[in-house]
py3Dmol code that shows the C-alpha trace and the ligand (Angstrom):
import py3Dmol

protein = """\
ATOM      1  CA  MET A   1      91.882 192.720 145.320  1.00  0.00           C
ATOM      2  CA  THR A   2      95.054 193.112 147.422  1.00  0.00           C
ATOM      3  CA  ASP A   3      98.486 193.247 145.782  1.00  0.00           C
ATOM      4  CA  LEU A   4      99.153 189.754 147.131  1.00  0.00           C
ATOM      5  CA  GLU A   5      95.968 188.363 145.594  1.00  0.00           C
ATOM      6  CA  ILE A   6      96.854 190.004 142.281  1.00  0.00           C
ATOM      7  CA  ARG A   7     100.239 188.239 142.363  1.00  0.00           C
ATOM      8  CA  LYS A   8      98.611 184.902 143.098  1.00  0.00           C
ATOM      9  CA  GLN A   9      96.207 185.494 140.228  1.00  0.00           C
ATOM     10  CA  GLN A  10      99.042 186.386 137.859  1.00  0.00           C
ATOM     11  CA  ALA A  11     100.881 183.155 138.685  1.00  0.00           C
ATOM     12  CA  ALA A  12      97.643 181.212 138.189  1.00  0.00           C
ATOM     13  CA  HIS A  13      97.006 182.843 134.833  1.00  0.00           C
ATOM     14  CA  ARG A  14     100.440 181.842 133.573  1.00  0.00           C
ATOM     15  CA  ALA A  15      99.748 178.256 134.577  1.00  0.00           C
ATOM     16  CA  ILE A  16      96.400 178.012 132.842  1.00  0.00           C
ATOM     17  CA  GLU A  17      98.074 178.869 129.545  1.00  0.00           C
ATOM     18  CA  HIS A  18      98.994 175.162 129.665  1.00  0.00           C
ATOM     19  CA  VAL A  19      95.322 174.143 129.764  1.00  0.00           C
ATOM     20  CA  LYS A  20      93.936 173.331 126.320  1.00  0.00           C
ATOM     21  CA  SER A  21      90.488 172.237 125.171  1.00  0.00           C
ATOM     22  CA  GLY A  22      89.766 168.554 125.748  1.00  0.00           C
ATOM     23  CA  MET A  23      92.152 168.243 128.704  1.00  0.00           C
ATOM     24  CA  ILE A  24      91.557 166.656 132.091  1.00  0.00           C
ATOM     25  CA  VAL A  25      92.859 169.121 134.673  1.00  0.00           C
ATOM     26  CA  GLY A  26      93.889 168.514 138.272  1.00  0.00           C
ATOM     27  CA  LEU A  27      92.375 171.311 140.349  1.00  0.00           C
ATOM     28  CA  GLY A  28      94.502 172.231 143.339  1.00  0.00           C
ATOM     29  CA  THR A  29      93.457 173.578 146.712  1.00  0.00           C
ATOM     30  CA  GLY A  30      94.112 176.861 148.476  1.00  0.00           C
ATOM     31  CA  SER A  31      93.916 180.579 147.869  1.00  0.00           C
ATOM     32  CA  THR A  32      96.233 180.524 144.828  1.00  0.00           C
ATOM     33  CA  ALA A  33      94.684 177.479 143.192  1.00  0.00           C
ATOM     34  CA  ARG A  34      91.305 179.201 143.556  1.00  0.00           C
ATOM     35  CA  HIS A  35      92.462 181.777 141.019  1.00  0.00           C
ATOM     36  CA  ALA A  36      93.352 179.024 138.550  1.00  0.00           C
ATOM     37  CA  ILE A  37      89.955 177.350 138.969  1.00  0.00           C
ATOM     38  CA  ALA A  38      88.222 180.717 138.564  1.00  0.00           C
ATOM     39  CA  ALA A  39      90.148 181.432 135.382  1.00  0.00           C
ATOM     40  CA  ILE A  40      89.331 178.024 133.911  1.00  0.00           C
ATOM     41  CA  GLY A  41      85.657 178.605 134.693  1.00  0.00           C
ATOM     42  CA  GLN A  42      85.812 182.007 133.049  1.00  0.00           C
ATOM     43  CA  LYS A  43      87.481 180.632 129.907  1.00  0.00           C
ATOM     44  CA  LEU A  44      84.873 177.878 129.686  1.00  0.00           C
ATOM     45  CA  SER A  45      82.021 180.342 129.985  1.00  0.00           C
ATOM     46  CA  ARG A  46      83.545 182.539 127.271  1.00  0.00           C
ATOM     47  CA  GLY A  47      84.036 179.565 124.967  1.00  0.00           C
ATOM     48  CA  GLU A  48      87.828 180.032 125.019  1.00  0.00           C
ATOM     49  CA  LEU A  49      88.122 176.471 126.381  1.00  0.00           C
ATOM     50  CA  ARG A  50      85.870 173.526 125.569  1.00  0.00           C
ATOM     51  CA  ASN A  51      85.397 170.007 126.870  1.00  0.00           C
ATOM     52  CA  ILE A  52      87.472 170.465 130.019  1.00  0.00           C
ATOM     53  CA  LYS A  53      87.076 168.028 132.880  1.00  0.00           C
ATOM     54  CA  GLY A  54      88.368 168.788 136.367  1.00  0.00           C
ATOM     55  CA  VAL A  55      89.700 166.460 139.059  1.00  0.00           C
ATOM     56  CA  PRO A  56      89.401 168.413 142.335  1.00  0.00           C
ATOM     57  CA  THR A  57      91.813 167.798 145.202  1.00  0.00           C
ATOM     58  CA  SER A  58      89.401 168.840 147.961  1.00  0.00           C
ATOM     59  CA  ALA A  59      85.754 169.361 148.762  1.00  0.00           C
ATOM     60  CA  ALA A  60      86.341 173.119 148.609  1.00  0.00           C
ATOM     61  CA  SER A  61      87.852 172.984 145.125  1.00  0.00           C
ATOM     62  CA  LYS A  62      85.078 170.680 143.979  1.00  0.00           C
ATOM     63  CA  ALA A  63      82.462 173.118 145.254  1.00  0.00           C
ATOM     64  CA  GLN A  64      84.134 176.025 143.478  1.00  0.00           C
ATOM     65  CA  ALA A  65      84.478 174.089 140.227  1.00  0.00           C
ATOM     66  CA  VAL A  66      80.862 172.927 140.310  1.00  0.00           C
ATOM     67  CA  SER A  67      79.687 176.488 140.997  1.00  0.00           C
ATOM     68  CA  LEU A  68      81.559 177.619 137.885  1.00  0.00           C
ATOM     69  CA  GLY A  69      80.163 174.879 135.672  1.00  0.00           C
ATOM     70  CA  ILE A  70      83.443 172.959 135.347  1.00  0.00           C
ATOM     71  CA  PRO A  71      82.537 169.277 134.781  1.00  0.00           C
ATOM     72  CA  ILE A  72      84.040 167.106 137.529  1.00  0.00           C
ATOM     73  CA  ILE A  73      85.319 163.547 137.212  1.00  0.00           C
ATOM     74  CA  GLU A  74      87.162 161.149 139.518  1.00  0.00           C
ATOM     75  CA  LEU A  75      90.809 160.454 138.916  1.00  0.00           C
ATOM     76  CA  GLY A  76      91.044 157.470 136.605  1.00  0.00           C
ATOM     77  CA  PRO A  77      93.944 155.304 135.454  1.00  0.00           C
ATOM     78  CA  GLY A  78      94.664 157.748 132.622  1.00  0.00           C
ATOM     79  CA  GLY A  79      95.513 160.472 135.150  1.00  0.00           C
ATOM     80  CA  VAL A  80      95.268 164.155 134.302  1.00  0.00           C
ATOM     81  CA  ASP A  81      96.882 166.100 131.474  1.00  0.00           C
ATOM     82  CA  VAL A  82      97.944 168.909 133.745  1.00  0.00           C
ATOM     83  CA  ALA A  83      97.610 169.588 137.473  1.00  0.00           C
ATOM     84  CA  ILE A  84      97.858 173.123 138.837  1.00  0.00           C
ATOM     85  CA  ASP A  85      98.282 173.711 142.548  1.00  0.00           C
ATOM     86  CA  GLY A  86      99.676 176.131 145.080  1.00  0.00           C
ATOM     87  CA  MET A  87     102.550 175.444 147.475  1.00  0.00           C
ATOM     88  CA  ASP A  88     103.706 176.554 150.882  1.00  0.00           C
ATOM     89  CA  GLU A  89     107.385 176.409 149.963  1.00  0.00           C
ATOM     90  CA  VAL A  90     109.284 175.641 146.793  1.00  0.00           C
ATOM     91  CA  THR A  91     113.034 175.446 146.222  1.00  0.00           C
ATOM     92  CA  PRO A  92     114.787 176.464 142.997  1.00  0.00           C
ATOM     93  CA  GLU A  93     114.993 172.703 142.269  1.00  0.00           C
ATOM     94  CA  LEU A  94     111.160 172.533 142.447  1.00  0.00           C
ATOM     95  CA  ASP A  95     110.943 170.446 145.588  1.00  0.00           C
ATOM     96  CA  ALA A  96     107.994 171.667 147.617  1.00  0.00           C
ATOM     97  CA  ILE A  97     106.083 171.588 150.864  1.00  0.00           C
ATOM     98  CA  LYS A  98     102.321 171.541 150.514  1.00  0.00           C
ATOM     99  CA  GLY A  99      99.386 170.945 152.792  1.00  0.00           C
ATOM    100  CA  LEU A 100      98.805 174.003 154.940  1.00  0.00           C
ATOM    101  CA  GLY A 101      95.314 173.829 153.421  1.00  0.00           C
ATOM    102  CA  GLY A 102      95.019 170.241 154.629  1.00  0.00           C
ATOM    103  CA  ALA A 103      94.538 168.652 151.200  1.00  0.00           C
ATOM    104  CA  LEU A 104      98.035 167.222 150.797  1.00  0.00           C
ATOM    105  CA  THR A 105      97.112 163.548 150.355  1.00  0.00           C
ATOM    106  CA  ARG A 106      94.657 164.112 147.518  1.00  0.00           C
ATOM    107  CA  GLU A 107      96.946 166.755 146.038  1.00  0.00           C
ATOM    108  CA  LYS A 108      99.839 164.302 145.981  1.00  0.00           C
ATOM    109  CA  ILE A 109      97.751 161.538 144.414  1.00  0.00           C
ATOM    110  CA  VAL A 110      96.542 163.843 141.644  1.00  0.00           C
ATOM    111  CA  ALA A 111      99.999 165.359 141.093  1.00  0.00           C
ATOM    112  CA  SER A 112     101.559 161.909 140.859  1.00  0.00           C
ATOM    113  CA  HIS A 113      99.149 161.073 138.022  1.00  0.00           C
ATOM    114  CA  ALA A 114      99.719 164.322 136.122  1.00  0.00           C
ATOM    115  CA  LYS A 115     101.525 164.464 132.802  1.00  0.00           C
ATOM    116  CA  VAL A 116     102.519 167.994 133.795  1.00  0.00           C
ATOM    117  CA  PHE A 117     102.436 169.258 137.384  1.00  0.00           C
ATOM    118  CA  ILE A 118     102.603 173.028 137.795  1.00  0.00           C
ATOM    119  CA  LEU A 119     103.079 174.882 141.086  1.00  0.00           C
ATOM    120  CA  ILE A 120     101.905 178.462 141.468  1.00  0.00           C
ATOM    121  CA  GLY A 121     102.583 181.000 144.176  1.00  0.00           C
ATOM    122  CA  ASP A 122     103.927 184.373 145.114  1.00  0.00           C
ATOM    123  CA  GLU A 123     107.530 185.194 145.932  1.00  0.00           C
ATOM    124  CA  ARG A 124     107.092 184.459 149.665  1.00  0.00           C
ATOM    125  CA  LYS A 125     106.974 180.768 148.783  1.00  0.00           C
ATOM    126  CA  LEU A 126     110.434 180.562 147.227  1.00  0.00           C
ATOM    127  CA  VAL A 127     112.959 179.229 149.773  1.00  0.00           C
ATOM    128  CA  SER A 128     116.501 177.934 149.670  1.00  0.00           C
ATOM    129  CA  TYR A 129     115.657 174.758 151.599  1.00  0.00           C
ATOM    130  CA  LEU A 130     112.456 173.006 152.679  1.00  0.00           C
ATOM    131  CA  GLY A 131     111.304 173.879 156.170  1.00  0.00           C
ATOM    132  CA  GLU A 132     112.957 177.301 156.038  1.00  0.00           C
ATOM    133  CA  ARG A 133     109.673 179.052 156.816  1.00  0.00           C
ATOM    134  CA  SER A 134     106.819 176.608 156.656  1.00  0.00           C
ATOM    135  CA  ALA A 135     105.773 173.771 158.898  1.00  0.00           C
ATOM    136  CA  LEU A 136     105.609 170.350 157.289  1.00  0.00           C
ATOM    137  CA  PRO A 137     102.069 168.939 157.488  1.00  0.00           C
ATOM    138  CA  VAL A 138     101.680 165.213 158.079  1.00  0.00           C
ATOM    139  CA  GLU A 139      98.277 163.525 157.733  1.00  0.00           C
ATOM    140  CA  VAL A 140      97.698 160.742 160.274  1.00  0.00           C
ATOM    141  CA  ILE A 141      94.773 158.422 160.878  1.00  0.00           C
ATOM    142  CA  PRO A 142      92.800 159.169 164.076  1.00  0.00           C
ATOM    143  CA  PHE A 143      93.485 155.707 165.529  1.00  0.00           C
ATOM    144  CA  ALA A 144      96.290 156.074 168.092  1.00  0.00           C
ATOM    145  CA  TRP A 145      97.186 159.470 166.655  1.00  0.00           C
ATOM    146  CA  GLU A 146      98.988 160.541 169.832  1.00  0.00           C
ATOM    147  CA  ALA A 147     101.251 157.501 169.558  1.00  0.00           C
ATOM    148  CA  THR A 148     101.933 158.384 165.921  1.00  0.00           C
ATOM    149  CA  GLN A 149     102.634 161.957 167.001  1.00  0.00           C
ATOM    150  CA  PHE A 150     105.145 160.656 169.555  1.00  0.00           C
ATOM    151  CA  THR A 151     107.021 158.881 166.758  1.00  0.00           C
ATOM    152  CA  LEU A 152     106.891 161.986 164.566  1.00  0.00           C
ATOM    153  CA  ALA A 153     108.455 164.044 167.368  1.00  0.00           C
ATOM    154  CA  GLY A 154     111.677 162.232 166.620  1.00  0.00           C
ATOM    155  CA  PHE A 155     111.799 163.860 163.188  1.00  0.00           C
ATOM    156  CA  ALA A 156     111.080 167.452 164.205  1.00  0.00           C
ATOM    157  CA  GLU A 157     112.259 170.251 166.456  1.00  0.00           C
ATOM    158  CA  ALA A 158     108.646 170.830 167.461  1.00  0.00           C
ATOM    159  CA  LEU A 159     105.237 169.664 166.381  1.00  0.00           C
ATOM    160  CA  VAL A 160     101.618 170.479 166.990  1.00  0.00           C
ATOM    161  CA  PRO A 161      98.327 168.841 166.103  1.00  0.00           C
ATOM    162  CA  ARG A 162      96.409 171.187 163.850  1.00  0.00           C
ATOM    163  CA  LYS A 163      93.247 172.690 165.333  1.00  0.00           C
ATOM    164  CA  ASN A 164      90.267 174.254 163.609  1.00  0.00           C
ATOM    165  CA  GLU A 165      88.623 177.589 164.448  1.00  0.00           C
ATOM    166  CA  CYS A 166      86.598 175.869 167.219  1.00  0.00           C
ATOM    167  CA  ASP A 167      89.835 174.652 168.849  1.00  0.00           C
ATOM    168  CA  LYS A 168      88.983 171.064 167.910  1.00  0.00           C
ATOM    169  CA  LEU A 169      91.354 168.805 165.995  1.00  0.00           C
ATOM    170  CA  PHE A 170      91.299 169.772 162.324  1.00  0.00           C
ATOM    171  CA  MET A 171      89.875 166.985 160.187  1.00  0.00           C
ATOM    172  CA  THR A 172      90.870 166.486 156.571  1.00  0.00           C
ATOM    173  CA  ASP A 173      88.449 165.615 153.767  1.00  0.00           C
ATOM    174  CA  ASN A 174      89.647 162.037 154.341  1.00  0.00           C
ATOM    175  CA  GLY A 175      88.558 162.055 158.013  1.00  0.00           C
ATOM    176  CA  ASN A 176      92.127 162.205 159.315  1.00  0.00           C
ATOM    177  CA  TYR A 177      94.166 164.596 161.475  1.00  0.00           C
ATOM    178  CA  ILE A 178      97.144 166.782 160.597  1.00  0.00           C
ATOM    179  CA  ILE A 179     100.312 167.129 162.670  1.00  0.00           C
ATOM    180  CA  ASP A 180     102.393 170.177 161.710  1.00  0.00           C
ATOM    181  CA  LEU A 181     106.130 169.576 162.093  1.00  0.00           C
ATOM    182  CA  THR A 182     108.656 172.371 162.593  1.00  0.00           C
ATOM    183  CA  LEU A 183     111.834 170.976 161.101  1.00  0.00           C
ATOM    184  CA  GLY A 184     114.028 173.630 162.699  1.00  0.00           C
ATOM    185  CA  GLU A 185     117.115 173.018 160.623  1.00  0.00           C
ATOM    186  CA  GLN A 186     118.038 172.070 157.099  1.00  0.00           C
ATOM    187  CA  ARG A 187     117.220 168.388 156.677  1.00  0.00           C
ATOM    188  CA  ASP A 188     117.860 165.837 153.969  1.00  0.00           C
ATOM    189  CA  PRO A 189     114.389 165.860 152.385  1.00  0.00           C
ATOM    190  CA  GLN A 190     114.823 162.446 150.759  1.00  0.00           C
ATOM    191  CA  GLN A 191     115.692 160.822 154.069  1.00  0.00           C
ATOM    192  CA  LEU A 192     112.828 162.596 155.827  1.00  0.00           C
ATOM    193  CA  ASN A 193     110.490 161.507 153.023  1.00  0.00           C
ATOM    194  CA  CYS A 194     111.447 157.870 153.660  1.00  0.00           C
ATOM    195  CA  GLU A 195     111.220 158.196 157.446  1.00  0.00           C
ATOM    196  CA  LEU A 196     107.763 159.734 157.338  1.00  0.00           C
ATOM    197  CA  SER A 197     106.474 157.331 154.698  1.00  0.00           C
ATOM    198  CA  CYS A 198     107.643 154.401 156.836  1.00  0.00           C
ATOM    199  CA  THR A 199     105.918 155.629 159.998  1.00  0.00           C
ATOM    200  CA  PRO A 200     102.821 153.555 160.843  1.00  0.00           C
ATOM    201  CA  GLY A 201      99.739 155.750 161.117  1.00  0.00           C
ATOM    202  CA  VAL A 202     101.015 158.288 158.614  1.00  0.00           C
ATOM    203  CA  VAL A 203      98.745 158.548 155.586  1.00  0.00           C
ATOM    204  CA  ASP A 204     100.959 160.977 153.687  1.00  0.00           C
ATOM    205  CA  HIS A 205     102.965 164.131 154.227  1.00  0.00           C
ATOM    206  CA  GLY A 206     103.567 167.461 152.567  1.00  0.00           C
ATOM    207  CA  LEU A 207     106.970 166.799 150.999  1.00  0.00           C
ATOM    208  CA  PHE A 208     106.544 166.898 147.218  1.00  0.00           C
ATOM    209  CA  LEU A 209     109.999 165.923 145.979  1.00  0.00           C
ATOM    210  CA  GLY A 210     110.843 165.764 142.295  1.00  0.00           C
ATOM    211  CA  MET A 211     107.175 165.974 141.347  1.00  0.00           C
ATOM    212  CA  ALA A 212     106.735 169.440 139.840  1.00  0.00           C
ATOM    213  CA  ASP A 213     107.639 170.133 136.230  1.00  0.00           C
ATOM    214  CA  LEU A 214     107.198 173.888 136.410  1.00  0.00           C
ATOM    215  CA  ALA A 215     106.585 176.617 138.943  1.00  0.00           C
ATOM    216  CA  TYR A 216     105.302 180.120 138.353  1.00  0.00           C
ATOM    217  CA  ILE A 217     106.419 182.575 141.015  1.00  0.00           C
ATOM    218  CA  ALA A 218     104.782 185.994 140.994  1.00  0.00           C
ATOM    219  CA  TYR A 219     106.736 189.089 142.010  1.00  0.00           C
ATOM    220  CA  GLU A 220     105.549 192.680 142.116  1.00  0.00           C
ATOM    221  CA  ASN A 221     106.204 193.293 138.428  1.00  0.00           C
ATOM    222  CA  ARG A 222     106.733 189.921 136.831  1.00  0.00           C
ATOM    223  CA  VAL A 223     106.042 186.201 136.945  1.00  0.00           C
ATOM    224  CA  GLU A 224     109.105 183.981 136.886  1.00  0.00           C
ATOM    225  CA  GLU A 225     109.006 180.463 135.448  1.00  0.00           C
ATOM    226  CA  LEU A 226     111.127 177.821 137.198  1.00  0.00           C
ATOM    227  CA  SER A 227     111.682 174.501 135.469  1.00  0.00           C
TER     228      SER A 227
END
"""
ligand_1 = """\
14
A5P
C 96.488 172.834 150.307
O 96.446 171.661 151.048
C 97.880 173.310 150.162
O 98.780 172.371 149.678
C 97.961 174.593 149.345
O 98.159 174.320 148.001
C 99.085 175.382 149.873
O 98.909 175.458 151.272
C 99.114 176.764 149.281
O 97.992 177.476 149.696
P 97.846 179.004 149.353
O 97.803 179.132 147.870
O 96.533 179.396 149.991
O 98.981 179.732 149.956
"""
view = py3Dmol.view(width=600, height=400)
view.addModel(protein, "pdb")
view.setStyle({"model": 0}, {"cartoon": {"style": "trace"}})
view.addModel(ligand_1, "xyz")
view.setStyle({"model": 1}, {"stick": {}})
view.zoomTo()
view.show()
């Protein structure tokens, strides 16, 4: 495993200390969340955790969980006890950008129904303001997506429809497209949140403001908890 993967795993392992037997757990998406799902599967198989149910945020996370024998349920009105997910950027105030894996809409639904929402990542993800390094993904419905993109251009320095490895438009698990916005300068995230949420055609976007309770950031020799 590379040093970077080890850091991601260390952050994930700190987060799963919050997972106790009998809990319903939101299973995030991405290379860091994979470590958390793997660790939950391992604890279940060793009998260190019992009666866990997982709510996956993507088809990929569902497939991983099923392969590890983690029982899967749909998100119900009772929500999840804890949700653990990666992030693309997080500020010291725990505002985040998510969605470079394309699962932002399901991730936000699950996180918004979590008693405790924990972000995990390595030190590259810690920024002083949102948009400092990462693009902001916005999920849009395919109908008139180029018109929606035209509206979104007013909120960004640059933007690009996401493509897959075959150079076709990337499609989310929800059958939608993603437009990646380069913000270009420090923006008021609350205002941008409102602007994007009010744009017809936008399903959801990667701003996760005031949602996380904790973040575990892994450095070379330590994991820092932000709360
Ligand atoms: C998935 O849609 C994303 O929100 C991921 O959680 C985020 O992109 C972090 O992914 P990595 O852990 O792979 O960096």
